[in-house]
N, C-alpha and C positions, 0 to 999 in steps of 0.2 A: 300347480294352478295358483293364480293370484286373482283376487276379485274384490270388489268393494262390498259385495253382498252375494248371497246365494243365487243360483240361477232361478230359483222359485219355480213358477209354473211353466218354465221353459218356453215362454212366448215373450217376444221382445218387439218393440217398435221398429228397431233397426238391428240387423246382424251384419257385422263387418267380418269378412273372412280375409285374414291376414293382418298381422300386428306389426308391420313395419311403420315408418314415419307417417305414411299416408293414412293407414288404418287408425293409428293413434290420434292423428289430427282430427279425423272425422268423429272419432269416439268422444274426444274432448268437446268438440263443437256440439255434438248432439246431446251429450250429457248435461252440459251447462244450460242448454235450452230446455231441459226438463224432459227430454225423450229417454225412454228405456232402451239402452243400447248395450250390445254384447259384442266383444271382440273374440274371435276364434283364431288362435295362432297355432300352427301345427308343431312348431318347434318348442323347445324348453324355455325360450326367452323371446321377448318382443324386441323390436329395434330394426329387424331386417338387416340391411347392409351397414347399419351403425352398430358396431360390435366392440365390446370391451374385452381387453386381455391384459396380461401382465408380461412385460418383456423388460429385461434388464432391471428388474426390481421396481418398475414403475407401471401404473395403470395407463394403458395407451390404446389407440384405436387399432382394431384388427379389421376394420372395414373402412368406409369413407372417413376422411380426416379433415376435409374442408368443404366449403360451399361457395358457389359463384355469387358475386355481388351484382350480377346483372339484373336482379329483381330484389325488392325489399321483403320478399315472402318470409324468409327465415327470421329476420329481425322483427318483422310485424308480429309473427306468431309468438315469439319469445316475450315481446311486450305485452300482447293481449292476454296471454296465459300466465303472465308473471312468473315465468320460469327462472329459477335462480342460477343462471349460467352467465358467464362472462365472455363476451366476444373478444377475440384477439386478432391482431393483424400479423401476417407472416413477417419474418425478418426481411430486410431490404435487399438481400443478395440476388434474388431472382433465380430463375431456372435456366438450364442449358439444353441444348440440342446435340445428341450424338448422331453423327452422319458420316457417310463415306465420301472421300474427296471426289468431286464430280469430274475433275479434269485428269484423273489417273486411271490406269487400267490394271486388271489382274491383281497380282500380289502387291503392286504399288499402291493400291487403293487402301490407304490406312483410315482407321476410324479417328475422326476429329470431334472435338467438343467446342462449342461456342455458345455464348449467351444467346437465348431466344431474342428475336427482334423486339425492341422496346415498345414500338407502336404497331401492334398487330392484333387481329381477332381471328381465332381459329386458325392461326398461321398466316392469314392473308395480311400483307404489309400495307401500311399507309403510304410508305415511300420505298419503292423498290431499289432505289439508289442509295438508301441509307447505309453507312458502313457496316452495321450489324446485320443487314439483310444481304448486302453484296458479298460478304464473307462466306455466306452459306450458299448463295445462288451461283456465284461465278459470273464472270463478265457477260457470257452469252445469256444466262438466265435473267440478269438485270436488264439487258437490252430488249429482250422479249417482253418482260413484264412492263417496261416503260411504254411499250407500243400497244397499250391496251385499246382494242377497238370499241367503237359504239356497238352495244348488242343489237342484234337484228329483231328479236322478239322477246323482250323482257318478261312478258306475261306467261310465256311457255317455260316454266322452270325445269331445267335439266338437273341431273345429280350434282352434288357439290363438286365432285372430281371433274365432271364435264364442263361445269360452269368456270371453274378456276382455270382449267387448261385452255378453254376458249379465249378467256379474257386476259389471262396473265402468263400462260405458258406452262409447259410440263414441269419445269424446274420448281416453280412455286407449288404446283399441285403435289408433286412427289416428295419434295424435301422439306416443305413447311406444313402444308395443310394435312396431308395424309398422316404424318406422325402425331399431330395434335388431335386429329379426329379419332384416330385409333386409340390413343392413350387416355384422352379425357372422356370421350363419349362411347368407347368401345364399339365403334362402327368403322368400317372402311368408308372413305369418302364416296365411293361409287354407289353406296347403298342408301345414302341420305340426301336430303335437300337442305340448302341454306335456310329456308324459311322455317324448317322444323328445328334446326339447331340454334338459330339465333334470329328470330322474327324481326327484331329491330334493325339488324343489319341488312336483311333481305329488303325491307321496306325502304331503307336509305338507298340501297342499290337500284331498286326500281325507280325511285325518285330522281336519282343523279345519273343513272346509266353508266356508272363506273365503280368497280369494286374498290379501288384504291381511294377514291373520293369518299365512298361510304365509310370505309374504315377510318380515314382521316377525320371524319366528322364525329365518330363515336369512340375511337381508341383512346384509352388514358395514356398519359406520358410516363406512367410508372413502369418499373421493370416488369418484363413478362413473368407470369406466375404469381403476381401480387394482386391480381383482380379476384381474390378470394379472401375469405375469413375463416377462422376456426373458433373453437371453444377452449377456454382455459381448462387444461386437464384432459382434453380430448372431446371429439365431437360426439361420442357415444353418450355423454352426459345429456345432450339434448333429448335423445330418445328416452333415457331413464327418467328424466324430469317430466317429460310429456306424459309418460306412462303414469307417474305419480299424480300429475294434475287431473288426468282423466279419471283416475280412481276417486280422487277427492270430489270431482264433479258428480260422481254417481255411476260412472260406467262400470261394466262388468268386463273383466279381461281374463280370458282362460287361455292358458298355454298347454302345450302337449295335447292339443284338441284338433286333430286333422279332420277336415271335411271331405266326405266321399261323394256327395251328391247335393244338388240344389234344386228345389221347385220354385219357380217364380211366381209372381202375381200376388193377389190378396192372400194374406196369411200363408204365404208360401213356407216350405219346410226346408230346413238345412239339416242334413243327416251326417252325423259324425261316425267315425270308425267305431264299431261295436254296436251300431244300430240306434244310438241315442238320437232323438229328433229335437231340433230347436225351431220353433215357428217364428216367423218374421213378417212384419208388415212390409219392410223394404229390406233389400239385400244389396250389399256392396261387396264386390270382389276386389281385393287389393293384394294379390299374390304375384308370383312370377308368371311369366307367359304360358309356360307348359301347364302349370297347375290351373290357371284360368281357362285354358283351352279344354282341359278335361272336364271341368265343371260346366262349361258351356256347351260341351259336346261338339266341338268344332276342331277340324284338323288343321294344324299349323306345322311349320318346319321346327325341328328341335331347337330349343333356346341355346345360345352359345354360353358356355360356362365361364365364370370368372375365377381366377385363382390369384391369391396374394401370398407372398412370403415375407414375414417380418423377422428381422434378424438383429441380434446384439453383436456389434463388432468392436474389437479393441485395437484395430490398426491405427497407428499414430497419424498416418497421412490423412485419414478422413477427418480428424478433428480440425483441420484447417479448411474444411468445407470447400474442396477445390471445384465443385460444380454448383455452388450455391445451394438452393433449396432442393435441387434434384435434376433429373435428366429426362427428357422426352426422347424417344428413340426412333430414328428413321427405319423403315421396314428392311433396308438392305444391310443394316448392321448385323453382324453375326452374333447374335445372342438370343436366348429365349425370353428375355425380358422386353416389354414394350415401354416401361417407365420405371424410374427410380426416384424415390423420395427420401431425402436425408432429413429425417424427422427433427433432430436437434439442431440442424442448420436452419430449418424452416421456422420452428416454433420456440420462442424464448422459454416458455414454461417447461419444455422437454429438456432443453439444455441445462436449466437450473436443477432439475430433478435427477439427471443421470450422474453416475459416479464419474470422476475425472478420468479422461482417456477413453471413455465409452461413447460409442455412437449407436443410434438405431436407424436401420435402413429398411425401406419397404420396397419390394420388387414385384411389380405386376407382370404376370405372365402374358406373353404375346398370344399363346394358345392355351386355353384353360384345360384342354384334354391332354396336352403333351407334358412331358417331364422337363428336366433341365434346371430346375430350381429347388431341388429336393434335398441335397446333401451340402455340408460345409464347403466341399470343393466346388460344387455347382455355383453356390452363392458367391464364393470368393472370386471365381472366374468372371461371373457376370459384373461384379463390382469393379474389377480390374478393367474390363472392356469400357464400361460406362463412365468411369471416373478418372481412369489413369493411375489410380493408387494400387500398389501391389498389396493384396491381402492374402495372407496365408490361410489355408483351411482352419488351422488351429486358433486363428483370431476371430473366427465365427464362433462366439462362445455359446450362443443359444439361437434357436430359430423356431418359428411355428408357421404352419401353412393353413390358410383358410380357403375353402372352396364355397362357391355359390353356383350349383349346377343349373339353376333356373333363373338366370339374371338378365340377360340382354334381350330385349324386345325389338325386333326389326320393324320398320315402317309397315311392311306387308302384314306381319302378324298383328300389329296394333290395329290395322284397318279391319282384319277379319274378326278380332275379338270385339271391336266396337260394334260391328254389325250384328253379331250374335247377341251381345248383351242388350242391344237396343230392341231386337225382336222379342226377347224374353222379359224386358221390363226390369233389367238388372243394371245397377250402377257399376262402373269401373273406376278405380283410382290407383295411384302409384305410377311407376314407370310404364306399365302396360297401357296407360291412357295419357300420361302427361309428358312422356319422354324422360331423359336422363337428368339427374341432379336435383338436389333439394330446392334449388331456385325455381324449378319448374313444378316439382311434385307437391310442395306444400301449398302454394297458391291454388293449384288445380284441386287439391283435396278440400280446401276451404270452400271452393265454389261447389264441389259436389255436396258438401254438407249443407250449404245454403239451399241447394235445390231440394235436398231431402227434407229440410225443415220448412220448405215453402208449401209442401203438400200435406194434407191431413193423413193420418195413419189409417190404412184400410184394416178391415177386420174379418172379412170372410171371402171364401172362394180361393182357388189356386189353379195354377197352370203348370203342368209338369215339363221340366227341361230334360232331365236325364234320369 
């Protein structure tokens, strides 16, 4: 347990359930405004999917390792909280796509690797005829994408998969958009809408009536994979420093404090395992979707798990960074990985810290429930498929696996949780409310904090939820 002070009379103005980046953000905002706030985190450490570990002798991320620059939310928080972290840009090599040759059949369909299109958003290209796009789509795919029709009813938003297929064709949807959607957002394109993943791009599309024109207006000219930033020494430092800032502001942060039930309303009660009760004027749930559903007493589909394997590799061929900063994997490539990040090829600080001849590779599992990335032989095989570099199992010198069983929140689950929380007067924060990524989660958490602080703290009465 870590705290700035004792729990005292076990009554707080605000109780935040979940100590990920959203919960820590709200705790810092509330504490600096003079509110009595406590964070209850079920695990032994805060940070959520920002997690620290040691691999190849260096401290590194065992969770998220970069954030999108589509909003200024992360940068603004660091500046406002005066967090002592240094932002860094990825090295300029960019990322690649691993895909199967679309013009071959059966055993002749080899896995190819090519740089991701330079000017694209969520895989949607600004110019389907650009050489780096045409290489992946093939002649027929380019011809279809160039024939983008005017949309019949822009206001009736279909799924991202249906939208891209209707406007640019199946090749763009399956070879570019689907791999990016699955690897970056942990959703298949059929289950999400463009307005949820990239509201600005959706607005441009509605205004222009053309996906390619919308991307052309917004996409940077930089190499794909570079529209992100990181933190010197690892993104985990962001959560660690925010935790410290919240404590300095006066927040109480309790770890290993799982919550079993919540009562909403005035002076509501939060009951921890073991029967301890903490009373709250206002409650925020900032957990994973399944945990939130349990506390709100609502039935949702089981959350999709996330699994990450981080490995130390001593294969000489990897030191040449043959796929730049990493690989996004098309669904038909025969591998259990949906993405590979070559850490020292992406971040200069990691390259400088590692011993000569050593690389660190992150493999994100396509199916968090399945195996296939558990042994040195598994890891070596996946790296060979995705990079073209022969890696012997003996060259996988160390590896560690990290699982988040309650990570991915679908739009349907998000809507159900929002409805239940509203009925019971409880606030939601984190990915269950804001969507995926720090660029969305942090600004949303700050808006939640502002809403909490705009209301006086109630003192009596309660309404039972579970």
